[in-house]
C-alpha positions in Angstrom: 10.6 -31.9 13.4 11.0 -28.2 14.0 12.8 -25.8 11.8 15.4 -23.3 13.0 17.2 -20.4 11.4 20.6 -19.3 12.7 22.6 -16.3 12.2 26.3 -16.4 13.0 29.4 -14.3 12.8 33.0 -15.5 13.0 35.7 -13.8 15.1 38.5 -12.1 13.3 40.9 -14.9 14.4 38.6 -17.5 12.8 38.4 -15.6 9.6 42.3 -15.3 9.6 42.5 -19.2 10.1 40.0 -19.7 7.2 42.1 -17.5 4.9 45.1 -19.6 5.7 43.2 -22.9 5.4 40.0 -22.4 3.6 37.3 -25.0 4.6 33.8 -25.7 3.4 32.0 -25.6 6.8 28.8 -27.2 5.5 30.1 -30.7 6.2 30.9 -29.8 9.9 27.5 -28.2 10.3 25.8 -31.2 8.9 27.7 -33.5 11.3 26.6 -31.4 14.3 22.9 -31.5 13.5 22.9 -35.1 12.4 24.3 -36.0 15.8 21.0 -35.0 17.4 18.9 -36.6 14.6 18.4 -33.5 12.7 19.2 -32.3 9.0 21.0 -29.3 7.6 18.8 -27.7 4.9 21.0 -24.7 4.0 24.4 -23.0 4.7 25.0 -19.5 3.4 27.6 -16.8 3.9 26.4 -13.1 3.7 27.4 -9.5 3.7 26.0 -7.5 6.5 25.2 -7.7 10.1 26.0 -11.5 10.2 28.6 -13.5 8.4 26.3 -16.6 7.7 23.0 -18.2 7.9 22.0 -21.8 8.5 18.6 -23.5 8.1 18.3 -26.6 10.2 15.7 -29.2 11.2 15.9 -30.8 14.6 13.6 -33.2 16.5 12.9 -30.6 19.3 14.2 -27.4 20.9 16.5 -29.3 23.4 18.3 -30.9 20.5 18.8 -27.6 18.7 19.9 -26.1 21.9 22.5 -28.8 22.4 23.9 -28.0 19.0 23.9 -24.2 19.5 25.6 -24.6 23.0 28.2 -26.9 21.5 29.0 -24.6 18.6 29.0 -21.5 20.7 31.3 -23.1 23.3 33.9 -23.7 20.5 35.1 -20.1 20.6 35.1 -19.5 16.7 32.0 -17.4 16.6 31.4 -13.8 18.0 27.6 -14.3 17.8 25.2 -17.2 17.2 21.4 -16.5 17.2 18.7 -19.1 16.7 15.1 -18.4 15.7 12.4 -21.2 15.9 10.5 -21.1 12.6 6.8 -21.9 12.5 5.1 -23.5 9.6 2.0 -21.9 8.1 -0.1 -24.6 9.7 1.4 -24.0 13.1 0.8 -20.3 12.8 -2.7 -20.8 11.7 -3.3 -23.1 14.9 -1.7 -20.3 17.0 -4.0 -17.8 15.5 -6.9 -20.0 16.4 -5.8 -20.4 19.9 -5.0 -16.8 20.4 -8.8 -16.1 20.5 -9.0 -17.8 24.0 -6.0 -15.8 25.5 -7.3 -12.9 27.6 -4.5 -10.4 27.1 -4.6 -7.2 29.3 -2.4 -4.3 28.1 -0.1 -2.8 30.8 -1.9 -0.3 32.8 -5.3 -1.5 31.4 
């Protein structure tokens, strides 16, 4: 299964609702990813550009996209960005395959 890192930010309205009714959102996130056959590996809140980070595992890109679309359509977030993570082994394979790619720089 593939690994994904998401960065998200809540809307001010969402923060206001959570202040009034604090909720541990890990269970909700776990439910979303498990519905497509995946697993939640971590859920963190943060200071800075993003309010939180998730580490997920999903069977494929389409499954993760389905989760991302459903969460994004819910209206509670002001941003939701997903990065596909490559294992070291996948990166090593990509490095090996890169030798056969005949890249030409623009204007070259």
